[in-house]
DSSP file (Angstrom, degrees, kcal/mol; ACC not computed):
  #  RESIDUE AA STRUCTURE BP1 BP2  ACC     N-H-->O    O-->H-N    N-H-->O    O-->H-N    TCO  KAPPA ALPHA  PHI   PSI    X-CA   Y-CA   Z-CA
    1    1 A M              0   0    0      0, 0.0     2,-0.4     0, 0.0    15,-0.0   0.000 360.0 360.0 360.0 123.3    0.0    0.0    0.0
    2    2 A E        +     0   0    0     15,-0.0    15,-1.3     2,-0.0     2,-0.3  -0.935 360.0 168.4-120.6 134.5    1.5    3.2   -1.2
    3    3 A K  E     -A   16   0A   0     -2,-0.4     2,-0.4    13,-0.2    13,-0.2  -0.988  13.1-159.3-140.2 152.6    0.6    6.7   -0.4
    4    4 A S  E     -A   15   0A   0     11,-2.2    11,-2.1    -2,-0.3     2,-0.4  -0.968   4.3-153.5-132.3 149.1    2.3   10.0   -0.9
    5    5 A E  E     -A   14   0A   0     -2,-0.4     2,-0.5     9,-0.2     9,-0.2  -0.943   4.3-159.9-123.6 143.9    1.8   13.4    0.7
    6    6 A V  E     -A   13   0A   0      7,-2.4     7,-1.9    -2,-0.4     2,-0.5  -0.988  16.3-157.3-119.8 120.1    2.5   16.8   -0.6
    7    7 A N  E     +A   12   0A   0     -2,-0.5     5,-0.2     5,-0.2    -2,-0.0  -0.873  19.0 165.3-106.4 126.1    2.8   19.4    2.1
    8    8 A M  E >   -A   11   0A   0      3,-2.2     3,-2.4    -2,-0.5     2,-0.1  -0.911  56.6 -72.0-125.9 156.3    2.3   23.1    1.4
    9    9 A P  T 3  S-     0   0    0      0, 0.0     3,-0.1     0, 0.0    -2,-0.0  -0.290 119.0  -7.4 -53.4 117.9    1.8   25.7    4.2
   10   10 A G  T 3  S+     0   0    0      1,-0.1     2,-0.4    -2,-0.1    -3,-0.0   0.434 120.7  91.6  78.3  -0.8   -1.6   25.1    5.7
   11   11 A V  E <   -A    8   0A   0     -3,-2.4    -3,-2.2     2,-0.0     2,-0.5  -0.987  50.3-170.6-131.6 135.4   -2.6   22.5    3.1
   12   12 A R  E     -A    7   0A   0     -2,-0.4     2,-0.5    -5,-0.2    -5,-0.2  -0.973   7.3-175.7-126.2 117.7   -2.2   18.7    3.1
   13   13 A I  E     -A    6   0A   0     -7,-1.9    -7,-2.4    -2,-0.5     2,-0.5  -0.950   3.3-170.1-114.3 127.2   -2.9   16.8   -0.1
   14   14 A M  E     -A    5   0A   0     -2,-0.5     2,-0.4    -9,-0.2    -9,-0.2  -0.965   2.4-172.2-120.1 130.7   -2.7   13.0    0.0
   15   15 A S  E     -A    4   0A   0    -11,-2.1   -11,-2.2    -2,-0.5     2,-0.3  -0.947   4.6-166.6-118.6 144.4   -2.9   10.9   -3.1
   16   16 A V  E     -A    3   0A   0     -2,-0.4   -13,-0.2   -13,-0.2     2,-0.1  -0.912  21.1-114.0-126.8 154.4   -3.2    7.1   -3.1
   17   17 A N     >  -     0   0    0    -15,-1.3     4,-1.9    -2,-0.3     3,-0.2  -0.378  32.8-104.9 -84.7 169.0   -2.7    4.6   -5.8
   18   18 A N  H  > S+     0   0    0      1,-0.2     4,-2.7     2,-0.2     5,-0.2   0.852 118.1  55.9 -62.4 -38.7   -5.4    2.4   -7.2
   19   19 A A  H  > S+     0   0    0      1,-0.2     4,-2.4     2,-0.2    -1,-0.2   0.902 107.6  49.4 -63.0 -41.1   -4.3   -0.7   -5.4
   20   20 A F  H  > S+     0   0    0    -18,-0.2     4,-2.3     2,-0.2    -1,-0.2   0.919 111.8  49.4 -62.6 -43.7   -4.5    1.1   -2.0
   21   21 A T  H  X S+     0   0    0     -4,-1.9     4,-2.3     2,-0.2    -2,-0.2   0.928 112.2  46.9 -62.3 -47.1   -8.0    2.3   -2.9
   22   22 A L  H  X S+     0   0    0     -4,-2.7     4,-2.1     1,-0.2    -1,-0.2   0.912 113.2  48.2 -63.0 -43.3   -9.2   -1.2   -3.9
   23   23 A K  H  X S+     0   0    0     -4,-2.4     4,-2.6    -5,-0.2    -1,-0.2   0.886 110.5  52.4 -64.7 -38.9   -7.7   -2.8   -0.8
   24   24 A T  H  X S+     0   0    0     -4,-2.3     4,-2.4     2,-0.2    -2,-0.2   0.924 109.0  48.7 -63.5 -45.3   -9.2   -0.2    1.4
   25   25 A V  H  X S+     0   0    0     -4,-2.3     4,-2.2     1,-0.2    -1,-0.2   0.900 112.1  50.3 -61.0 -40.6  -12.7   -0.7    0.0
   26   26 A Q  H  X S+     0   0    0     -4,-2.1     4,-1.9     2,-0.2    -2,-0.2   0.924 110.1  49.7 -63.7 -45.2  -12.3   -4.5    0.5
   27   27 A L  H  X S+     0   0    0     -4,-2.6     4,-1.6     1,-0.2    -2,-0.2   0.907 110.9  49.2 -61.2 -42.9  -11.2   -4.0    4.1
   28   28 A V  H  < S+     0   0    0     -4,-2.4    -1,-0.2     1,-0.2    -2,-0.2   0.911 112.0  49.1 -63.3 -42.7  -14.2   -1.8    4.8
   29   29 A G  H  < S+     0   0    0     -4,-2.2    -1,-0.2     1,-0.2    -2,-0.2   0.829 117.9  39.1 -66.6 -33.0  -16.6   -4.3    3.2
   30   30 A E  H  < S+     0   0    0     -4,-1.9    -1,-0.2    -5,-0.1    -2,-0.2   0.626  98.1  96.2 -92.3 -15.5  -15.2   -7.2    5.2
   31   31 A S     <  -     0   0    0     -4,-1.6     4,-0.1    -5,-0.2     7,-0.0  -0.427  58.1-155.5 -81.9 149.4  -14.6   -5.6    8.5
   32   32 A T  S    S+     0   0    0     -2,-0.1    -1,-0.1     2,-0.1     3,-0.1   0.422  73.4  95.5 -93.6  -2.2  -17.0   -5.6   11.5
   33   33 A H  S    S-     0   0    0      1,-0.1    -2,-0.1     2,-0.1     5,-0.0  -0.527  89.4 -92.4 -86.4 154.4  -15.4   -2.3   12.6
   34   34 A P     >  -     0   0    0      0, 0.0     4,-1.9     0, 0.0     3,-0.5  -0.270  35.3-113.9 -60.9 152.8  -16.8    1.1   11.8
   35   35 A V  H  > S+     0   0    0      1,-0.2     4,-2.4     2,-0.2     5,-0.2   0.894 116.9  56.6 -55.4 -43.1  -15.5    2.8    8.7
   36   36 A A  H  > S+     0   0    0      1,-0.2     4,-2.3     2,-0.2    -1,-0.2   0.866 105.9  50.7 -60.1 -36.8  -13.8    5.5   10.8
   37   37 A Q  H  > S+     0   0    0     -3,-0.5     4,-2.6     2,-0.2    -1,-0.2   0.907 108.7  50.8 -68.7 -41.3  -11.9    2.9   12.7
   38   38 A V  H  X S+     0   0    0     -4,-1.9     4,-1.6     2,-0.2    -2,-0.2   0.921 110.4  50.7 -60.6 -43.4  -10.6    1.2    9.5
   39   39 A A  H  X>S+     0   0    0     -4,-2.4     5,-2.5     1,-0.2     4,-0.6   0.939 111.0  47.5 -60.0 -47.6   -9.5    4.6    8.3
   40   40 A R  H ><5S+     0   0    0     -4,-2.3     3,-1.2     1,-0.2    -1,-0.2   0.909 108.9  54.5 -61.2 -41.8   -7.6    5.3   11.5
   41   41 A D  H 3<5S+     0   0    0     -4,-2.6    -1,-0.2     1,-0.3    -2,-0.2   0.824 110.0  47.8 -60.4 -31.4   -6.0    1.9   11.4
   42   42 A L  H 3<5S-     0   0    0     -4,-1.6    -1,-0.3    -3,-0.3    -2,-0.2   0.508 117.2-114.6 -87.3  -6.2   -4.7    2.7    7.9
   43   43 A G  T <<5S+     0   0    0     -3,-1.2    -3,-0.2    -4,-0.6    -2,-0.1   0.765  75.9 121.3  79.0  26.0   -3.4    6.1    8.9
   44   44 A I  S   <S-     0   0    0     -5,-2.5    -1,-0.3    -6,-0.2    -2,-0.2  -0.849  72.9 -83.4-117.4 157.7   -5.8    8.1    6.8
   45   45 A P    >   -     0   0    0      0, 0.0     3,-2.1     0, 0.0     4,-0.3  -0.241  35.9-121.8 -59.8 144.7   -8.3   10.7    7.9
   46   46 A D  G >  S+     0   0    0      1,-0.3     3,-0.8     2,-0.2    -7,-0.1   0.856 112.4  51.1 -53.9 -38.3  -11.7    9.4    9.2
   47   47 A N  G 3  S+     0   0    0      1,-0.2    -1,-0.3     2,-0.1   -11,-0.0   0.326  86.5  86.7 -87.0   9.6  -13.6   11.4    6.6
   48   48 A A  G <         0   0    0     -3,-2.1    -1,-0.2     1,-0.2    -2,-0.2   0.656 360.0 360.0 -82.0 -14.8  -11.4   10.1    3.7
   49   49 A L    <         0   0    0     -3,-0.8    -1,-0.2    -4,-0.3    -2,-0.1   0.423 360.0 360.0-102.6 360.0  -13.6    7.0    3.2
């Protein structure tokens, strides 16, 4: 799972590759945990999913 961040003053932009996105969707669908918890476990913002 690969992610990259671009930091500018006051702005944080995160881009993820397609494999990371697909795996994340799969994890959310298979998990019994809330979506926000899965996001936190992956190190991405809760509202990113």
